[in-house]
Every structure is written in C-alpha cells, then in structure tokens.
C-alpha positions as CSV (number, residue, x, y, z in Angstrom):
1,M,-58.1,-3.4,5.9
2,W,-56.0,-0.2,5.8
3,A,-54.1,-1.2,9.0
4,R,-53.2,-4.5,7.6
5,F,-51.9,-2.9,4.4
6,K,-49.9,-0.4,6.4
7,K,-48.2,-3.2,8.4
8,M,-47.3,-5.0,5.1
9,V,-45.7,-1.8,3.7
10,V,-43.8,-1.0,6.8
11,T,-42.5,-4.6,7.1
12,G,-41.4,-4.6,3.5
13,A,-39.6,-1.3,3.8
14,I,-37.7,-2.3,7.0
15,G,-36.8,-5.6,5.4
16,F,-35.6,-3.9,2.2
17,A,-33.5,-1.4,4.2
18,I,-31.9,-4.2,6.4
19,F,-31.2,-6.2,3.2
20,I,-29.5,-3.3,1.5
21,L,-27.5,-2.6,4.6
22,G,-26.3,-6.2,4.8
23,L,-25.5,-6.1,1.1
24,T,-23.6,-2.9,1.4
25,L,-21.6,-4.1,4.4
26,L,-20.8,-7.4,2.6
27,F,-19.2,-5.6,-0.4
28,S,-17.9,-2.4,1.1
29,F,-16.3,-3.6,4.4
30,P,-13.6,-5.7,2.7
31,V,-12.7,-2.6,0.6
32,L,-12.7,-0.4,3.6
33,F,-10.7,-2.8,5.7
34,R,-8.1,-3.3,3.0
35,Y,-7.8,0.5,2.7
36,L,-7.3,0.9,6.5
37,L,-4.9,-2.0,6.5
38,Y,-2.8,-0.6,3.7
39,E,-2.8,2.8,5.5
40,N,-1.5,1.2,8.7
41,L,0.7,-1.6,7.3
42,P,3.6,0.4,5.7
43,L,6.8,0.9,7.7
44,K,6.5,3.9,9.9
45,N,6.6,4.6,13.6
46,G,3.6,3.0,15.3
47,S,2.4,1.0,12.3
48,I,1.2,-2.6,12.5
49,S,4.4,-3.9,10.9
50,Y,6.9,-1.6,12.5
51,K,7.2,-3.4,15.8
52,M,7.7,-6.8,14.2
53,W,10.1,-5.3,11.6
54,K,12.3,-3.4,14.1
55,N,12.8,-6.2,16.6
56,I,11.8,-9.6,15.2
57,P,9.5,-11.1,17.9
58,I,9.5,-14.6,16.5
59,P,12.0,-16.9,18.3
60,I,14.8,-17.5,15.8
61,Y,17.1,-20.5,16.0
62,Q,20.2,-21.3,14.0
63,R,21.1,-25.0,13.8
64,I,24.4,-26.1,12.3
65,Y,25.2,-29.6,11.2
66,F,28.8,-30.6,10.4
67,F,29.9,-33.5,8.1
68,N,32.7,-35.3,9.9
69,M,35.1,-37.1,7.5
70,T,35.7,-40.6,8.8
71,N,38.2,-41.8,6.1
72,P,40.4,-38.9,5.1
73,E,43.5,-41.1,4.5
74,E,41.7,-43.7,2.3
75,F,40.2,-40.8,0.3
76,L,43.6,-39.2,-0.3
77,Q,45.7,-42.3,-0.9
78,K,43.2,-44.7,-2.6
79,G,40.5,-42.4,-3.9
80,T,37.9,-44.1,-1.8
81,K,34.5,-42.4,-1.5
82,P,34.4,-39.9,1.3
83,K,32.4,-41.4,4.3
84,L,30.6,-38.6,6.0
85,Q,29.1,-38.6,9.5
86,E,26.6,-35.8,10.2
87,L,27.1,-34.3,13.7
88,G,24.8,-31.9,15.3
89,P,22.6,-29.9,15.5
90,Y,24.7,-27.3,17.3
91,T,21.9,-24.8,18.2
92,Y,22.1,-21.1,18.7
93,R,19.4,-18.7,19.7
94,S,19.3,-15.6,17.5
95,W,18.1,-12.1,18.0
96,W,17.7,-9.8,15.0
97,V,17.3,-6.1,15.7
98,K,17.3,-3.1,13.2
99,R,19.8,-0.4,14.0
100,N,20.7,3.0,12.5
101,I,17.2,3.5,11.1
102,T,17.1,6.4,8.7
103,W,13.8,7.5,7.0
104,H,14.0,9.2,3.5
105,H,11.6,11.4,1.6
106,N,11.2,9.0,-1.3
107,D,9.3,6.5,1.0
108,T,12.4,4.4,1.7
109,V,14.2,3.6,4.9
110,T,17.8,2.6,5.5
111,Y,19.0,0.3,8.3
112,R,21.5,-2.3,9.5
113,E,20.2,-5.5,11.1
114,K,22.4,-6.6,14.0
115,K,22.3,-10.4,14.6
116,K,23.3,-11.9,17.9
117,N,23.7,-15.6,18.5
118,I,24.1,-17.5,21.7
119,F,24.9,-21.3,21.9
120,L,22.2,-23.4,23.6
121,P,23.7,-26.7,24.8
122,E,20.3,-27.9,26.0
123,L,19.0,-27.8,22.4
124,S,22.2,-29.2,20.9
125,T,23.4,-32.7,20.2
126,G,27.0,-32.3,21.4
127,S,29.0,-29.3,22.5
128,E,31.1,-26.6,20.9
129,N,34.2,-28.5,21.9
130,D,33.3,-31.5,19.6
131,L,36.1,-32.1,17.2
132,I,35.4,-32.3,13.5
133,T,37.6,-33.8,10.8
134,T,37.0,-31.6,7.8
135,I,38.6,-30.1,4.7
136,N,41.3,-27.5,5.2
137,F,39.5,-24.8,3.2
138,P,42.1,-22.1,3.4
139,L,44.5,-24.6,1.7
140,V,41.8,-25.5,-0.9
141,A,41.1,-21.8,-1.6
142,A,44.8,-21.0,-1.9
143,A,45.2,-23.7,-4.5
144,A,42.2,-22.4,-6.4
145,W,43.7,-18.8,-6.4
146,L,46.9,-20.2,-7.9
147,R,45.2,-22.0,-10.7
148,N,46.3,-19.6,-13.4
149,A,49.8,-19.0,-11.9
150,N,52.9,-20.3,-13.6
151,S,54.7,-23.5,-12.7
152,V,57.4,-21.8,-10.7
153,E,54.8,-20.0,-8.5
154,K,52.9,-23.2,-8.0
155,I,55.9,-25.2,-7.0
156,S,57.0,-22.5,-4.6
157,A,53.5,-22.5,-3.1
158,S,53.5,-26.3,-2.8
159,I,56.9,-26.1,-0.9
160,A,55.5,-23.4,1.3
161,F,52.4,-25.5,2.1
162,F,54.7,-28.4,3.1
163,L,56.9,-26.2,5.3
164,L,53.8,-24.7,7.0
165,K,52.6,-28.3,7.6
166,E,49.3,-27.6,5.8
167,T,47.4,-30.8,5.2
168,V,44.3,-31.3,3.1
169,F,42.2,-32.4,6.1
170,I,42.3,-30.9,9.6
171,R,40.7,-31.5,12.9
172,R,39.1,-28.5,14.6
173,S,36.4,-27.9,17.2
174,V,32.9,-26.7,16.4
175,R,33.7,-23.5,18.2
176,Q,36.7,-22.9,16.0
177,L,34.8,-23.8,12.8
178,T,31.9,-21.4,13.5
179,Y,32.0,-18.0,15.2
180,E,35.3,-18.1,17.2
181,G,37.6,-19.1,14.3
182,Y,41.1,-20.4,14.4
183,H,44.5,-18.9,13.4
184,D,45.8,-20.1,10.1
185,Y,49.0,-18.9,8.3
186,L,47.4,-19.1,4.9
187,T,44.6,-16.9,6.0
188,E,47.1,-14.4,7.4
189,I,48.8,-14.1,4.0
190,A,45.7,-14.5,1.9
191,S,45.5,-10.8,1.1
192,L,48.9,-11.1,-0.5
193,I,47.6,-13.7,-2.9
194,N,44.1,-12.0,-3.4
195,P,44.0,-8.3,-2.4
196,D,40.2,-8.4,-2.4
197,I,39.9,-10.7,0.6
198,P,38.9,-8.9,3.8
199,K,41.6,-9.0,6.6
200,T,40.7,-11.2,9.5
201,R,43.9,-11.0,11.6
202,G,44.7,-14.4,10.2
203,Y,41.6,-16.2,11.6
204,F,39.3,-18.5,9.6
205,G,35.9,-19.9,10.5
206,W,32.9,-20.4,8.4
207,L,31.0,-17.9,10.6
208,Y,34.0,-16.0,11.9
209,G,33.2,-12.3,12.6
210,R,29.5,-12.9,12.0
211,N,28.3,-12.8,15.6
212,N,27.0,-9.4,16.9
213,S,27.4,-8.1,13.3
214,D,25.2,-7.3,10.4
215,D,24.9,-8.2,6.7
216,G,25.4,-4.6,5.4
217,V,23.3,-1.6,4.8
218,F,19.8,-2.2,3.4
219,T,17.5,0.4,1.9
220,V,13.9,-0.8,1.5
221,F,10.6,0.7,0.4
222,T,8.2,1.5,3.2
223,G,5.1,0.7,1.1
224,K,3.5,4.1,1.7
225,D,1.2,4.9,-1.3
226,K,2.5,1.8,-3.0
227,I,1.8,-1.3,-0.9
228,N,3.0,-3.6,-3.7
229,K,6.5,-2.3,-2.8
230,F,6.2,-3.0,0.9
231,N,9.7,-3.9,2.2
232,L,11.1,-4.5,-1.3
233,I,14.8,-3.9,-1.4
234,E,15.8,-0.7,-3.1
235,S,19.6,-1.2,-2.6
236,W,22.1,-3.1,-0.6
237,N,25.3,-1.4,0.5
238,G,24.3,1.5,-1.7
239,A,23.9,-0.5,-4.9
240,S,20.8,-1.8,-6.6
241,S,22.6,-4.7,-8.3
242,L,25.4,-7.1,-7.6
243,K,28.7,-7.4,-9.5
244,Y,29.4,-11.1,-9.4
245,W,27.4,-12.4,-12.3
246,N,26.4,-11.5,-15.8
247,G,23.4,-9.5,-17.0
248,T,20.1,-9.8,-15.1
249,C,21.4,-12.3,-12.6
250,N,23.0,-9.3,-10.8
251,Q,19.6,-7.7,-10.1
252,I,18.6,-7.4,-6.4
253,E,15.0,-8.3,-6.3
254,G,12.4,-9.1,-3.7
255,T,12.5,-8.7,0.1
256,N,14.8,-10.0,2.8
257,G,12.1,-12.6,3.6
258,E,10.9,-11.0,6.9
259,L,8.0,-9.0,5.5
260,N,6.5,-9.2,2.0
261,P,3.8,-7.2,0.1
262,P,0.3,-8.6,0.7
263,L,-0.2,-11.5,-1.7
264,K,-2.3,-11.0,-4.8
265,E,-5.1,-13.4,-5.7
266,G,-3.5,-16.5,-7.3
267,Q,0.1,-15.3,-6.7
268,D,2.4,-18.3,-7.0
269,T,5.9,-16.9,-6.5
270,I,7.8,-14.6,-4.2
271,T,11.4,-13.5,-4.3
272,I,13.9,-13.0,-1.5
273,F,17.4,-11.7,-1.3
274,Q,20.0,-12.6,1.3
275,P,23.7,-11.6,1.0
276,D,24.8,-15.1,2.1
277,L,23.1,-16.5,-1.0
278,C,24.8,-14.0,-3.3
279,R,21.7,-13.7,-5.4
280,S,17.9,-13.4,-5.3
281,W,16.0,-16.7,-5.0
282,K,12.5,-17.2,-6.4
283,L,10.3,-19.4,-4.2
284,E,7.2,-21.1,-5.7
285,Y,3.8,-21.8,-4.0
286,K,3.5,-25.3,-2.6
287,E,0.5,-25.5,-0.3
288,E,-1.7,-23.8,2.3
289,I,-0.8,-24.6,5.9
290,K,-2.4,-23.8,9.2
291,N,-0.6,-22.5,12.3
292,F,-2.7,-22.4,15.5
293,G,-5.8,-22.0,13.3
294,M,-4.3,-19.3,11.0
295,K,-3.9,-19.9,7.3
296,S,-0.7,-19.1,5.5
297,R,0.7,-19.9,2.1
298,R,3.9,-21.9,1.9
299,F,6.5,-21.1,-0.7
300,T,9.5,-23.4,-1.3
301,V,12.7,-23.5,-3.4
302,K,12.2,-25.7,-6.4
303,T,14.7,-27.5,-8.5
304,S,14.9,-24.8,-11.1
305,V,16.5,-22.3,-8.7
306,L,19.8,-24.2,-8.6
307,A,19.5,-25.9,-12.0
308,N,22.4,-25.4,-14.4
309,S,21.9,-23.5,-17.7
310,T,21.3,-26.7,-19.6
311,E,18.2,-27.5,-17.5
312,N,17.2,-23.9,-16.9
313,P,18.4,-21.4,-19.5
314,E,17.5,-18.5,-17.2
315,N,20.4,-19.4,-15.0
316,S,22.9,-19.1,-17.8
317,C,24.1,-15.8,-16.4
318,F,25.2,-17.6,-13.2
319,S,27.5,-20.0,-15.2
320,T,31.2,-20.2,-14.4
321,R,34.0,-22.2,-15.9
322,R,33.2,-25.3,-13.8
323,H,29.8,-26.2,-15.4
324,L,28.6,-28.2,-12.4
325,P,25.6,-30.5,-12.6
326,S,22.3,-29.1,-11.4
327,G,21.7,-28.7,-7.7
328,V,25.0,-27.0,-6.7
329,M,25.8,-23.3,-7.5
330,D,29.4,-22.3,-7.9
331,M,29.7,-19.3,-5.5
332,S,33.3,-18.5,-6.3
333,P,32.6,-15.2,-8.1
334,C,31.1,-13.8,-4.8
335,K,33.5,-15.6,-2.5
336,Y,36.8,-14.0,-3.7
337,G,37.5,-16.9,-6.1
338,S,37.2,-19.5,-3.3
339,P,35.8,-22.8,-4.6
340,V,32.5,-22.7,-2.5
341,G,29.5,-24.6,-3.8
342,L,26.0,-23.8,-2.5
343,S,23.2,-26.4,-2.4
344,L,20.2,-27.6,-0.4
345,P,21.1,-29.9,2.5
346,H,22.2,-33.4,1.6
347,F,22.0,-32.4,-2.1
348,Y,18.2,-32.3,-1.9
349,R,16.8,-31.6,-5.3
350,A,20.3,-32.0,-6.8
351,S,21.7,-34.3,-9.5
352,P,22.1,-37.9,-8.3
353,S,25.8,-37.7,-9.3
354,Y,26.5,-35.7,-6.1
355,L,25.1,-38.4,-3.9
356,K,26.9,-41.2,-5.7
357,A,30.3,-39.5,-5.1
358,V,30.0,-39.6,-1.3
359,E,28.5,-41.8,1.5
360,G,26.4,-40.8,4.5
361,L,23.8,-38.4,2.9
362,Q,20.1,-39.0,3.0
363,P,18.1,-36.1,1.4
364,N,14.7,-35.7,3.1
365,E,12.0,-33.2,2.1
366,S,10.7,-32.5,5.7
367,R,14.3,-31.8,7.0
368,H,16.0,-30.2,4.1
369,E,13.4,-28.2,2.2
370,F,13.9,-24.4,2.1
371,F,10.5,-22.8,2.8
372,L,8.8,-19.5,3.8
373,D,5.2,-19.2,5.0
374,V,3.4,-15.9,4.3
375,H,0.2,-14.6,5.7
376,P,-1.7,-13.6,2.6
377,V,-3.5,-10.5,3.9
378,S,-0.6,-8.7,5.6
379,G,2.4,-10.3,3.8
380,L,4.0,-11.1,7.2
381,S,6.3,-14.1,7.2
382,T,4.8,-16.5,9.8
383,N,7.3,-19.3,9.6
384,I,10.6,-19.7,8.0
385,G,13.0,-22.6,7.4
386,A,16.1,-21.2,5.5
387,R,18.2,-24.3,4.9
388,F,21.3,-24.5,2.7
389,Q,24.6,-26.4,2.5
390,I,28.1,-25.3,2.1
391,N,30.4,-27.5,0.0
392,A,34.0,-27.4,-1.1
393,I,34.7,-27.9,-4.8
394,L,37.8,-30.0,-5.0
395,E,39.9,-29.9,-8.1
396,Q,43.2,-31.5,-9.2
397,D,46.3,-29.5,-9.8
398,K,49.2,-31.7,-11.1
399,I,51.9,-29.2,-10.0
400,I,50.7,-28.5,-6.5
401,R,51.7,-31.7,-4.7
402,Q,48.8,-31.6,-2.1
403,F,46.2,-31.7,-5.0
404,S,48.0,-33.7,-7.7
405,N,45.9,-36.9,-7.2
406,I,42.9,-35.7,-5.3
407,T,39.5,-36.9,-6.5
408,E,37.5,-34.1,-8.1
409,L,34.1,-33.8,-6.4
410,V,31.9,-31.5,-4.4
411,L,32.5,-32.3,-0.8
412,P,29.9,-31.3,1.8
413,I,31.2,-29.4,4.8
414,L,28.2,-28.2,6.8
415,W,24.6,-27.3,6.4
416,Q,22.6,-24.9,8.5
417,E,19.0,-23.9,9.0
418,V,17.6,-20.7,10.3
419,T,14.1,-21.3,11.6
420,G,11.4,-19.0,13.1
421,F,7.9,-20.1,13.9
422,M,5.1,-17.9,15.1
423,T,4.1,-18.4,18.7
424,K,0.5,-19.0,19.7
425,E,0.3,-15.5,21.3
426,L,1.6,-13.8,18.1
427,V,-0.9,-15.8,16.0
428,E,-3.8,-14.9,18.2
429,E,-2.7,-11.2,17.9
430,L,-2.5,-11.4,14.2
431,I,-5.9,-13.1,13.9
432,R,-7.4,-10.5,16.2
433,D,-6.1,-7.6,14.1
434,M,-6.1,-9.0,10.6
435,E,-8.7,-11.7,10.3
436,N,-11.4,-11.2,12.9
437,P,-12.7,-7.8,11.7
438,P,-13.5,-9.0,8.1
439,F,-14.7,-12.4,9.6
440,Y,-17.2,-10.8,12.0
441,A,-18.2,-8.2,9.4
442,S,-19.1,-11.0,7.0
443,I,-21.1,-12.8,9.7
444,C,-22.9,-9.5,10.5
445,S,-23.6,-9.0,6.8
446,Y,-25.1,-12.4,6.3
447,C,-27.2,-12.0,9.4
448,L,-28.6,-8.7,8.1
449,L,-29.2,-10.3,4.7
450,A,-31.1,-13.1,6.4
451,V,-33.2,-10.8,8.6
452,G,-33.9,-8.5,5.7
453,G,-34.7,-11.3,3.4
454,L,-37.1,-12.8,6.0
455,L,-38.9,-9.6,6.5
456,L,-39.2,-9.1,2.7
457,L,-40.6,-12.7,2.4
458,I,-43.1,-11.9,5.2
459,A,-44.2,-8.7,3.5
460,T,-44.4,-10.5,0.1
461,S,-46.5,-13.2,1.7
462,L,-48.9,-10.7,3.3
463,F,-49.2,-8.9,0.0
464,F,-50.2,-12.1,-1.9
465,Y,-52.5,-13.1,1.0
466,H,-54.2,-9.7,0.8
467,R,-54.6,-10.0,-3.0
468,I,-56.1,-13.5,-2.8
469,G,-58.5,-12.4,0.0
470,T,-59.6,-9.4,-2.0
471,R,-60.4,-11.4,-5.1
472,Q,-62.3,-14.0,-3.1
473,Q,-64.3,-11.3,-1.4
474,S,-65.1,-9.6,-4.7
475,R,-66.5,-12.9,-5.9
476,R,-68.7,-13.6,-2.9
477,G,-69.7,-10.0,-2.5
478,S,-68.5,-7.5,0.0
479,P,-69.2,-8.5,3.5
480,L,-69.5,-4.9,4.4
481,L,-72.9,-4.4,2.7
482,K,-75.9,-3.9,5.0
483,D,-78.6,-6.6,5.1
484,E,-81.4,-4.4,3.7
485,D,-79.1,-3.4,0.8
486,R,-78.4,-7.0,0.1
487,L,-82.2,-7.8,0.2
488,E,-82.9,-4.9,-2.1
489,E,-80.2,-6.0,-4.4
490,N,-81.6,-9.6,-4.5
491,H,-85.1,-8.2,-5.1
492,S,-84.0,-6.0,-7.9
493,T,-82.3,-8.8,-9.6
494,K,-85.1,-11.4,-9.3
495,P,-87.3,-11.7,-12.5
496,Q,-90.9,-10.3,-12.2
497,T,-94.0,-12.6,-12.5
498,F,-97.6,-11.7,-13.2
499,P,-100.8,-13.7,-12.2
500,E,-102.8,-15.3,-15.0
501,I,-106.3,-14.0,-15.8
502,N,-108.5,-16.3,-17.8
503,G,-105.5,-18.2,-19.2
504,H,-103.5,-15.0,-20.0
505,T,-100.9,-13.3,-18.0
506,A,-101.4,-9.9,-16.9
507,G,-98.7,-8.8,-19.1
508,D,-100.6,-9.9,-22.1
509,V,-103.6,-7.9,-21.2
C-alpha cells in the first residue's frame, strides 16, 4: 500500500515539475528571444542587420518605361489628345552599398549610399539606342521660370528659343534621356535664369549624374537601447527637415525603406523618406503575404498620400499655386521651380481627369502599385516595389510663342520601378535565425505541457483509485485481519442464547 502511494506522489511531482517547466518556457522564451533579438538587431559591426544594411544582398532592379508621343504635331497644331505609346522596360541591375560610415556617441550613424546601375539588355524590351519622342523639358522649365518676367524678357526669350531651334517636342535615345544625358543650350545657361540650379556642364537627362552616385548624407538611429528608433532618419544632408513646403510637411520622418523598427501588434502604417520623392510617404497596411513560406506584412501607398488639400486637408501644406486634382503632386518647389508632377504610374489612384486628357494609359494595381513588404519580427524589408511616374505640367503663356496655344495638361514622360525581392536562400536564413527558435521553443513548451499534464492526470487517477479502493475495503473489512481474529469478532458480535428449563429460559432462572 505504501509503495503504491509513493509511486503516485512521485508521478504527480514529476508531472507538476514538467508542466511548470513547459508553462515557464511558453511564456518566458518569447520575452527572452525578443530581448536577445533587440540586443543583436541594432546597427553595429557584426549585428544581424549590419550585413544586410551595409551591402544590400537582395537583387535590385530598376525598370524604366518611357511614353513615346506618337502625334506631337496634331497636339500642337490642333489640340488633339496626346497619344502615348509605352516603351520598355529598360532594365538596370542596381547595387547599393553604404560608404563613409561614421558612428556617433548618441547612437546614430552617418553614411552615404552609393548606387551603381548597369543596363541589362537580356531583361529589357528594346535597347538604350531606342529613340523616344518626348517633351523638351529644358524648354518647358525655362518657360516656367519666366512666368513672372515682364513682356520684354518673355519676347526676348521666345526669340532666343527660336534662334536656338528649340522645339516643344524632341527625339532622343533612351541612353540620352537616362544616365548619359545630352547637351542642351538651355541647360547650359539655366543657371543664369535660376542660380539655384546645379551646374551639369550643359547636359540634361532625367537620371543624368545619378549613376555611381548617392542621394546625399544620411544620419540614422542605430536602435541601440531604443529599438523603436531602429534606422529612423535623424537628418539628411545635416538637416532634420526640408525647406520646400509649409509647416509639418517639411518634417523628415520614417526610414529609407530598407530597414524598419520591428512592427508593433496591430501596426497599420509605416513611413518612408526618399529624396527623389521630396517628402515622407505614409504607407498603409494592406495584407499579409508569404514569400517562400515566410510571412510578411504588405504596406502600400493609398489615395490619400497624393490627394489634394480638398480631399485630404493634411496635405494642405504641400499646396502650390497650381491646385492640381488629386493624384499628382506639384514637385516644382523641390525641383528649382521646374514644372514636374509626381504620380503613381499610369495615374493609378489619381483623378479620372488625368486619364481623360491623354490616350494610351491603363492603370493596373498589380503593375503600378507602390508597396513595401516588412518582416514583422525584425522589421527587415523583404520585398519592395517603389513605383512612381514623372510628368511635365504644361501651361500656356500668351507671350512666349512656343507655349501660346499649348493645351494645358499633365503629360506623362516616364515611370520607373525599383524592385527587390528576397531570394529563397535569404528567406531560409531569416527563417532559421528569426522564426525557427520561437517556433521550436513553442513546440517544446507544448510537448512539456502535454507530458506534464498526462503525468498529473495519471497521478490524479491513481489517487482517486486509491481512495475508492480504501473506502470499499473499509466497508468489507480489512483483508489483512487474521482468520482467528475474524472468527473471534464474529463470535463476539453474535447474540447469546440459553436452553429452556421446564419452559423457562436459563436466563429467567
């Protein structure tokens, strides 16, 4: 009996200990893992994120699509809708590497990010020698700079444009319109009209001077001791705010999109800043996606980002004199007064009025959406599709002959996408380092809980079995009593009888 009771107690004790161990592991390991992750995630030599941050391992591609103008004469002479033909993609392989890395005592780091691009004909539709009929943007910009000039100056400029044989539309190669550029007299004298314009030796190209270059000096927080500041931009080119807009719109917020602070539970927005966009963009959560079995959260640019102040009052500090319909942002304040309009490709999520003014555009969510996929545990950007369109804002000027009768509209010039998708090898590495430890720990926890619970159940069953057996034995009598003791007990409990004597019992006598 004692041995059975001892086994029951030992089984229950072991089960209880295993159950508590499983419970402890279940609740403590996530906290411990998060602590270790946040200790090793911040930017520093040898950290988890440093290697990916310093030299982006994700294959990055830049694809450029040009809008070829097929009816320039009809547009200029008759006001016919522009007929646009999309050509491309012209694909470039990009490498992004951090340079001039300097660590500071206030848990920030300063760097430049050099970007190198090489044309890939095998991934392109066409070559860099393809000719594109497009707007003569240096001429459009010069006319915009002269908007507030007096009549004499405008007439003189109009004559100069004519003598220089400047036409509203030009025909140039893809090579010239992108990184190589082409010589233009108006570009050469642009600094005389607008002293703020950087000197380019008289060359113009939408990406001229951008190959093997950087976007300026960034200073970001490393995330040490404050993981919620991980890779947040502290300053750009030494300033914590821009000078193009009004009020809060000048604030530089968020990250550069490569790394982000780990996502909080239920977080539905992230903010990124890129100099090309001249502002911070807020992206909103759309859906959960899987990439080689790894879950990420997708954030996209919604309509409100490029909405005008009428539809989104928060954008009132981005307003300019042009008051464009929603979907196109007037970038002239940050482009030296040049009439550049920024939108999503094919006027995706923009006012229908833009599509009605031209022919040849077909907005499509899968091709034209701006998105960023973020791994929620680490904040690493797993996939990116940065897509935007460059437009020329055409305006009439009755004195400048070349623009006296031009149709006022927003004319698409090109759109580009910068994409980067995690490879299977990188995903497997991320899963191994970020997701497997807590996953296996949870499995181990549940196994311990199951084993401990089973042992406790066995011990409890033995306990109740012992109790029931004890009660039944107490009712029947103890089986451990000797036979003579039982006979004696039976004898002592049996009523006594006496023989009768002459009709009376002996007891009566």
